[in-house]
N, C-alpha and C positions, 0 to 999 in steps of 0.2 A: 504494500500500500504506500501511496505517496504521503509522507508526513510533513505537514507545514503547520504553523500556528492555527490556520483556518480549518484545515482538515481535522486537526486534533479537537477543535471546538465542535465540529460536526460529529466526530466520533463520540464525544462525551454526551452530546444531545441525543444522538441515536441510542446510546446505551441507556440513558435515563428514560427516553420516550418508550422504548420497547421492553422495559424491565417487566419481568413476569409473563411476557407473551411467549407462546410456543407456536411452532409450525405444525403442519398436518401430521408429522411423525412424532411430535412431542418434544422435539429439540428446541432449545432457546431460539426465538425468532431472530435475535441479534445476529446469528450466524449468517443469515441470508443477506442482509445489506453489507456486512463485512466481506462476504464472498464476492459480491458485485464490485465493491470498492477496490478490492485487490486486483481487478482486471482493468482498472481505469488508468489513463495516462496523464491527465491534467488535474489541477487543483479543483476546478469547477466540476469536472466529471466525478471526482472522488466524493465531493460534498453532496452532489445530487444522488449518487449511488447510496451513500450512507443514510440520507434523509428522505429517500423517494417515497416511503410509505408513512411518514410521520404525520402528514396532514390527514390522509385517508383513514389510517388505522389508529392513530394516537390523539387526534383532535388538535394538533398544533395549527397555528394560524400563520399567514405570511409574516405578520409582525413578530411572532415568536422566532421565526427563522432570521429575520433581520436583526433582532436583538442579540441573537447568537453570533452575529458577524457575517451572515451570508449575504453575498451581493445580489443585485437585482436579476442577473442572468440565472443564478442558481435558484432563486425564489420562483422566477417565472417557469423554469423547467419543472420544479417540483409541483407547481400548480397544474401544469399540463399533465403530469403523471398521476394526478389525483382524479380518480374516476368519480365524476359527479352523479348522484342519483338521477335516474331518468334518462341518462345519455346512453344510447345503444353502444355496446362494447366496441364494435368495430369502428364506429364513428369516433369514439374516444381515441382509438389507436391511430386513425387517420390524422387527427389533430396533432398527435405527438410527432408524426412524421415531418411536420413543418419545422421542427426545432432539432438541429443536429445534436445538441447537447442532450435533450430529453430522449431522442431516438437512440443514441449510443447506450444510455442506461437501460432503456426499455428492452432493447434486444438482449442485453445480458440478463435482465430480469426474466424475460420469457424463456430463454434457454435454461436457466437454473430451475425455473418452475416446471419445465418440461422433463426434467430428470426424474423419472419414476423410481429410480433406486433410492431416492430420498424417502419414499413412502414405504417401500418393502413389499406390501401386498396391495397393489393398485386395484381399484374397483372400476366398473364400467363408467362411473361418474368421472373418475380420474382420467380415463382414456378419452372421454369426451372433452374434458377440459384441455388436455394436451392438443387435441385436434383444433380446438378454438385458438390455442396459442400458435399453432402452425399457420393458421390463416392470418393471424396478426403479424407474424414474421414475414409472410408474403407481402402484406400491405406495406411493411416497413422496408421492403426491398432487400431483405437479408437472404443470402444464399450460403448455405453451409457446405463447403467443399470437404470431401473426405480426404484425409491425410494418409498416404500409403508409403511405408518404408520398404525399399527393396533390399532383399537379403540374398546371399549366394556367393559362390566362388567368383573372385574377380577375374578368373581366366575367361569368363564368359562376357567380356566387355561389350561385344556387339549385341548380345541378348539383353544386357542391362540397358543399353542406350535405346534399343527398340521398345522395350517394356516401358521405359521412362516416357518416350514419345507417345505411345499408344494410351497409356494411363492418363497422361496429361490431357491429350485430346478428348478423352472420355469425361473430363471435368474433375479430375482429382489433383490434389497437391502431392507431388511425388518427392520423396527424400531418397537420394541414392548415395552410393559410396563416393568418397572424395578422391581416392587413389585406386589405381588398378595394379596391385602388386604383382599379379601373375600375367598381366597383359599390357605392359607399358609402364610408364613413369619410372623407368629404370634409373634415371639420374638421381632420384630421391635416395636410392639405396646404395649406389655403387661405391661411394666413398665412406659409408658409415661403418663404424666398428660394431662388434657383436653386441656390446652393451647398449649402444644407441639403437640398433635394430630391434633388440628385445623390448626396450622401453617404448619405442615407437609403435610396435605391434600391439603391446598392451594398451597404449593410449587409444589406438584406432579401434580396437575391440571394445573398449569401454565407451568410446564416442558412439559406436554403432548401437550399443544398448540404449544410450540416451536418445538416439534417433528413434528407436522402437518406442521409447516412453512417449515421444511426441506424436506417434501415429495412432490412427484409428484401427489399422490392420497392417499386416505385412504381406508382401508378395515375394515368393521365393523363386529365384532364377535357378531352376534345377534341370539344366540342359542334360538330356540323356539320363535323367534320374539321379545325377550326381549331386550329393550334398555332403560336404566335408564336415569335420568336427566343429569348426567355427560356426558354420551355417546351422548345424544341428543344435549347437548351444544357443544360437539366436532364436531358433524356433521354440526351444524349450522355455527360454526367457519370455518370449511373447505369449505363449500359452499360460505360463504361470501368472502373467499379468492380464489375463482375459482378453488378449488381442486376437481377433480372428486371423487365421493363416490361410492364404491362397497360394497356389503353385502354378508355375508356367506350364508344367507338364503333369499329367495325372500321377498320383502316388498310390502304390498298392497298399 
């Protein structure tokens, strides 16, 4: 989270306003605005994220927000994010779309509220609510690109490059390898001593695990069915972290 004197005031007000409130799973409601705030980039976005529900759910007024040091842009965005009685939900969402500041926070809000793992045992009512949120995201012009990390032996450079191209054209964000140790980039290794080679390999292996952390799924380049020990380790890591695994070629 971005910490400034103003965001700290917003955090204190958020904590006080939501004291004793819980979400649909029984967890402290405070966790929700803090989760949104941690995704924001600017001071105004962070303040709006922390305080976005305080008027609607806690009874605060615009003057309360101003008294806490919030500027007029922040106050106006929170007012837009407050769903007034009698206003159809999708009309309320359309009005938010006119404000880049409110839109940024609302998209994060909708995505978090669409995460059914927060509930554990979703009902038909929960599923219907998520569908409503999907329509709201469409109105706000949000498109969620799937992130796919490529795994496999770097000897298959051409297959990596082709998979990267095809998956990108299919509308995915693709994370690939940075070096092809078995199919080029020889200048990186030719003058390195054994200790440097070992340290570099360990670093690259760890970096690829972090790339898997960033992904929604992994795509394994298993040309001819080949999957070496490093690739198998990456597959096991992905599965242990509940990442779907797809393969270039069928596996038995």
